[in-house]
C-alpha positions in Angstrom: 0.8 27.4 16.0 1.5 29.8 13.2 0.3 29.2 9.7 2.1 29.1 6.4 0.8 29.8 2.9 3.3 29.3 0.1 3.7 28.9 -3.6 5.8 26.1 -5.0 7.5 25.5 -8.3 8.5 21.8 -8.8 11.1 20.8 -11.3 10.9 17.2 -12.5 14.1 16.0 -14.1 13.6 13.0 -16.3 17.0 11.3 -15.8 16.4 8.0 -17.6 13.8 6.4 -19.7 14.1 2.8 -20.8 11.9 -0.3 -21.0 13.1 -1.2 -17.5 12.0 2.0 -15.7 11.0 5.6 -16.1 13.1 7.5 -13.5 12.4 11.0 -12.3 14.1 13.3 -9.8 12.1 15.8 -7.8 13.6 19.2 -7.1 11.7 22.0 -5.4 11.8 25.8 -4.9 9.4 27.8 -2.9 9.1 31.4 -4.2 7.0 33.2 -1.7 5.8 32.7 1.9 3.2 34.9 3.7 4.4 33.6 7.1 7.8 32.0 7.6 7.7 31.3 11.3 6.4 27.8 12.3 6.8 26.0 15.6 8.0 22.8 14.0 10.3 21.4 11.3 10.3 18.1 9.3 12.9 15.8 10.8 12.3 12.6 8.9 10.2 10.8 6.3 9.1 7.2 6.9 8.2 5.1 3.8 5.4 2.9 5.0 4.3 1.6 1.7 3.8 -2.2 1.3 6.0 -2.4 -1.9 8.2 0.7 -2.0 10.4 0.3 -5.2 8.0 2.0 -7.6 5.5 4.8 -7.5 3.4 3.7 -10.5 3.4 3.0 -14.2 4.2 5.4 -17.1 3.8 5.2 -20.8 6.9 5.9 -22.9 7.7 5.9 -26.6 5.6 6.1 -29.8 3.6 3.0 -28.9 3.0 4.1 -25.2 4.9 1.2 -23.8 4.1 0.9 -20.1 7.1 0.8 -17.8 7.5 1.1 -14.0 7.8 4.7 -12.7 10.2 5.5 -9.8 12.2 8.3 -8.3 15.9 8.4 -9.2 16.6 8.0 -5.5 14.3 6.5 -2.9 11.0 8.1 -2.0 12.4 8.6 1.5 15.3 10.6 0.1 13.4 12.6 -2.5 10.5 13.6 -0.2 12.8 13.9 2.8 14.8 16.6 1.0 11.7 18.2 -0.4 10.1 18.6 3.1 13.3 19.7 4.7 13.8 22.5 2.2 10.3 23.8 2.9 10.2 23.1 6.6 13.8 23.6 7.6 15.3 23.0 11.1 15.2 26.1 13.2 16.5 26.4 16.8 13.0 27.2 18.1 11.1 24.5 16.3 10.0 21.0 17.3 10.8 17.9 15.2 7.9 16.3 13.2 8.0 13.1 11.1 5.9 12.4 7.9 4.9 8.8 7.4 4.0 8.1 3.8 1.4 5.3 3.6 0.5 5.7 0.0 2.2 7.3 -3.0 0.8 6.2 -6.3 0.8 7.7 -9.8 -1.7 5.9 -12.0 -2.7 5.9 -15.7 -5.9 4.0 -16.7 -6.4 3.9 -20.5 -10.0 4.3 -21.6 -11.6 4.7 -25.0 -10.2 7.9 -26.6 -8.9 9.1 -23.3 -6.6 8.3 -20.3 -7.4 8.8 -16.7 -4.5 10.2 -14.7 -4.5 9.9 -10.9 -2.2 10.8 -8.1 -2.8 9.5 -4.6 -0.8 10.6 -1.5 -1.8 9.4 2.0 0.3 10.3 5.0 0.4 10.8 8.7 2.0 13.6 10.7 3.9 12.1 13.7 5.5 13.3 16.8 8.4 11.2 18.1 8.3 10.6 21.9 11.2 10.2 24.3 10.5 6.5 24.6 10.9 6.0 20.8 7.2 5.7 20.1 5.3 8.0 17.9 2.0 10.0 18.3 -0.2 10.5 15.3 -1.1 14.2 15.2 -3.1 14.0 11.9 -3.7 11.8 8.9 -4.6 13.0 5.4 -5.4 11.7 2.0 -4.8 13.8 -1.2 -6.2 12.6 -4.5 -6.0 14.3 -7.9 -7.8 12.7 -10.9 -8.4 14.0 -14.4 -9.3 12.7 -17.9 -6.6 13.6 -20.4 -5.1 12.6 -23.8 -1.6 12.2 -22.2 -1.8 11.0 -18.6 2.0 10.6 -18.2 2.7 14.3 -18.7 -0.5 15.4 -17.1 0.3 13.4 -14.0 3.4 15.5 -13.4 1.2 18.5 -13.1 -1.2 16.6 -10.8 1.8 15.6 -8.7 2.8 19.3 -8.5 -0.8 20.1 -7.3 -1.0 17.2 -4.9 2.4 18.0 -3.2 1.4 21.6 -2.9 -1.8 20.5 -1.1 0.2 18.2 1.1 2.6 21.1 2.1 -0.4 23.3 3.0 -2.0 20.6 5.1 1.2 20.0 7.0 1.9 23.8 7.4 -1.6 24.8 8.5 -2.8 21.8 10.5 0.2 20.6 12.6 -0.4 21.1 16.3 2.7 19.7 17.9 1.1 19.6 21.4 -1.9 17.6 20.2 -2.8 14.3 21.9 -3.2 11.4 19.6 -2.9 7.6 19.1 0.4 6.1 20.1 2.4 4.0 17.5 5.3 1.7 18.2 7.2 1.5 14.9 10.2 -0.3 16.3 11.2 -3.3 14.1 10.0 -6.6 15.5 11.3 -9.8 13.9 8.2 -11.6 15.1 5.1 -9.4 14.5 2.6 -9.6 17.4 -0.2 -10.5 15.0 1.4 -14.0 14.6 0.7 -14.9 18.2 -1.9 -12.5 19.5 -5.6 -12.7 19.1 -6.5 -10.3 16.3 -8.4 -7.2 17.3 -11.7 -6.5 15.5 -11.7 -3.4 13.3 -9.8 -1.7 10.5 -6.0 -1.8 10.0 -4.8 1.3 8.3 -1.6 -0.3 6.9 0.3 -3.6 7.1 2.4 -1.9 9.8 -0.7 -1.6 12.0 -1.8 -5.1 11.1 1.6 -6.6 12.0 1.4 -4.8 15.4 -2.3 -5.7 15.9 -3.3 -2.1 16.2 -6.9 -1.7 14.9 -9.1 1.3 14.4 -12.6 0.8 15.9 -14.2 4.2 15.8 -15.3 4.2 12.1 -19.0 4.2 11.2 -19.5 1.9 8.2 -21.9 -0.4 6.4 -20.9 -3.6 4.5 -22.5 -4.9 1.3 -21.7 -8.2 -0.2 -20.4 -7.7 -3.8 -20.2 -11.4 -4.9 -19.8 -14.8 -3.4 -18.7 -18.1 -4.8 -16.4 -21.0 -3.9 -13.5 -19.1 -5.2 -13.8 -15.8 -3.3 -16.2 -13.6 -1.2 -16.0 -9.9 -2.0 -17.5 -7.1 0.0 -17.7 -3.3 -0.4 -17.5 -1.1 2.7 -19.1 2.4 2.9 -18.2 4.9 5.6 -19.0 8.5 6.1 -15.5 9.9 5.6 -14.4 7.0 3.3 -11.5 6.3 5.6 -12.4 2.6 5.7 -11.7 2.2 2.0 -8.2 3.6 2.6 -7.4 0.8 5.2 -5.3 -2.2 4.2 -7.4 -4.8 6.1 -10.5 -5.3 8.1 -11.1 -8.1 10.7 -14.8 -8.8 11.5 -14.0 -11.1 14.5 -13.7 -14.2 12.4 -12.0 -13.5 9.1 -9.6 -11.0 7.6 -10.6 -9.0 4.6 -7.9 -7.4 2.4 -8.4 -4.2 0.5 -8.0 -5.1 -3.2 -6.8 -1.6 -4.1 -3.4 -2.4 -2.6 -2.7 -5.0 -5.4 -5.1 -4.2 -8.2 -7.2 -1.3 -9.7 -10.4 -2.2 -7.8 -12.2 -1.0 -4.7 -13.5 -4.1 -2.8 -12.4 -6.2 0.1 -11.7 -9.9 -0.3 -12.3 -12.5 2.4 -9.3 -14.5 3.4 -8.8 -17.7 5.4 -6.0 -17.8 7.8 -3.6 -20.8 7.7 -0.6 -20.6 10.0 1.0 -17.2 9.3 -0.7 -16.8 5.9 -4.0 -15.3 4.7 -5.3 -17.4 1.8 -7.6 -16.2 -1.0 -8.3 -16.8 -4.7 -8.1 -13.9 -7.0 -7.5 -12.8 -10.6 -3.9 -11.7 -10.2 -1.3 -10.5 -12.6 0.1 -13.6 -14.3 3.7 -13.3 -13.0 5.3 -16.5 -11.5 6.6 -14.4 -8.6 4.8 -11.4 -7.1 7.2 -8.5 -7.1 7.0 -4.7 -6.7 6.5 -4.5 -10.5 3.7 -7.0 -10.3 1.8 -4.8 -7.8 2.5 -1.7 -9.8 1.1 -3.3 -12.9 -2.0 -4.6 -11.0 -2.8 -1.2 -9.6 -2.1 0.7 -12.8 -5.4 0.0 -14.7 -3.6 -1.3 -17.7 -5.0 -4.5 -19.3 -2.2 -6.9 -18.3 -2.7 -10.6 -18.5 -4.2 -12.0 -15.4 -5.0 -15.5 -14.2 -7.2 -16.8 -11.4 -5.2 -18.7 -8.8 -4.7 -19.0 -5.0 -2.7 -16.3 -3.4 -1.2 -16.2 0.1 -0.4 -13.0 2.0 2.3 -13.4 4.7 1.5 -11.8 8.0 5.2 -12.3 8.9 6.8 -10.2 6.1 3.9 -8.4 4.5 4.3 -9.8 1.0 2.0 -11.6 -1.4 3.0 -15.0 -2.8 1.4 -17.3 -5.5 0.5 -20.7 -4.1 2.3 -22.3 -7.0 1.8 -25.9 -8.2 5.5 -26.7 -8.1 5.6 -25.7 -4.4 2.6 -27.8 -3.6 4.1 -30.6 -5.5 7.2 -30.5 -3.3 4.9 -30.7 -0.3 2.4 -33.4 -1.5 3.3 -35.2 -4.7 5.4 -37.9 -3.2 3.8 -38.2 0.2 0.2 -37.7 -0.7 -0.4 -37.7 -4.5 -4.2 -37.9 -4.2 -4.2 -34.7 -2.2 -2.0 -33.1 -4.8 -4.5 -34.1 -7.5 -7.3 -32.6 -5.4 -5.4 -29.3 -5.2 -4.8 -29.2 -9.0 -8.5 -29.8 -9.6 -9.8 -27.1 -7.2 -7.0 -24.5 -6.9 -8.8 -21.9 -9.0 -12.4 -22.4 -7.9 -12.8 -23.8 -4.4 -11.0 -21.8 -1.7 -12.4 -24.0 1.0 -10.8 -27.1 -0.5 -7.4 -25.4 -0.9 -7.7 -24.2 2.7 -8.3 -27.7 4.0 -5.3 -29.0 2.0 -3.0 -26.3 3.2 -4.2 -26.8 6.8 -3.5 -30.6 6.5 0.0 -29.9 5.3 0.8 -27.6 8.3 -0.7 -30.1 10.7 1.3 -33.1 9.4 4.6 -31.5 8.3 7.2 -29.3 9.9 5.6 -25.8 9.8 9.0 -24.1 9.5 10.0 -26.1 6.5 6.5 -25.6 4.9 6.9 -21.8 5.3 10.3 -21.9 3.6 8.9 -23.8 0.6 5.9 -21.6 0.2 
């Protein structure tokens, strides 16, 4: 394997700014290479993020109005073109795929200062003849700095982070390396719905859906807080990889990583009911959880939150609010007393909500219940 050192100038074109979105376009130009011959090229980019519409939140205007931040085109398109320009297809090279698991640009307002942060987590994959992929390497690049203008500063941090990503790919890709096999073929019925879950860590929802756990991490667990509403834990590992994982299964319960939906760093205990993971959390006060909801939650801005029961679907990989009007459809006419119990306990007793939801699935058509929820 030959190594590459290069210098990159990135041009960020701000194509549109509005209260709806802050749109940027990424162009690249590499000026100098010390070694241009590599034994691989970038064939494809896979966007493996849970919600992939936005890449963060930006502040615009005189009053620093927060709006969602996105690429003008999809992340797959922008980064695909970026990597293909730097690692072009050559007759002698082998094809490599980059899987983006995390791509977040964050701004956290503090007193007299803003904290700008860029996080990129990715895998280098080799596609096999049978359609499966082999993980050659996995990396995490994080750039954080206190500044007076995080929006503009984050573009510089993105420049630095992408430069580091390029060097990691160039200097550490061994095409012939053996690694873990991944089957990324779309499955309308994820195996996790009917298989016994494997104990360990699940790097992304994609691994969780396919029941592919990581069991070789050394870690310790500390209980952060416990009440009827939720049980929170923190996980410490030597290389911090555990805290980059989407979920952890301890043999009895799933714990979801809060950093995938808010600006925190704990795991929250869930209770499985049918195809859903139930938990109670202080969530952004949107009636429907969208990509914008998740972007706001992870941004660090002080958006209005409300404590309520949330369900995560193992089937489609999205969060949903367990809303009163949905529960009313399921209970108000057939079992009004149970509906009253739900309204009384929905924000504070996750065990009670679990028992009510379990009762619904046991006594009604599960398919219809899933459609309503």
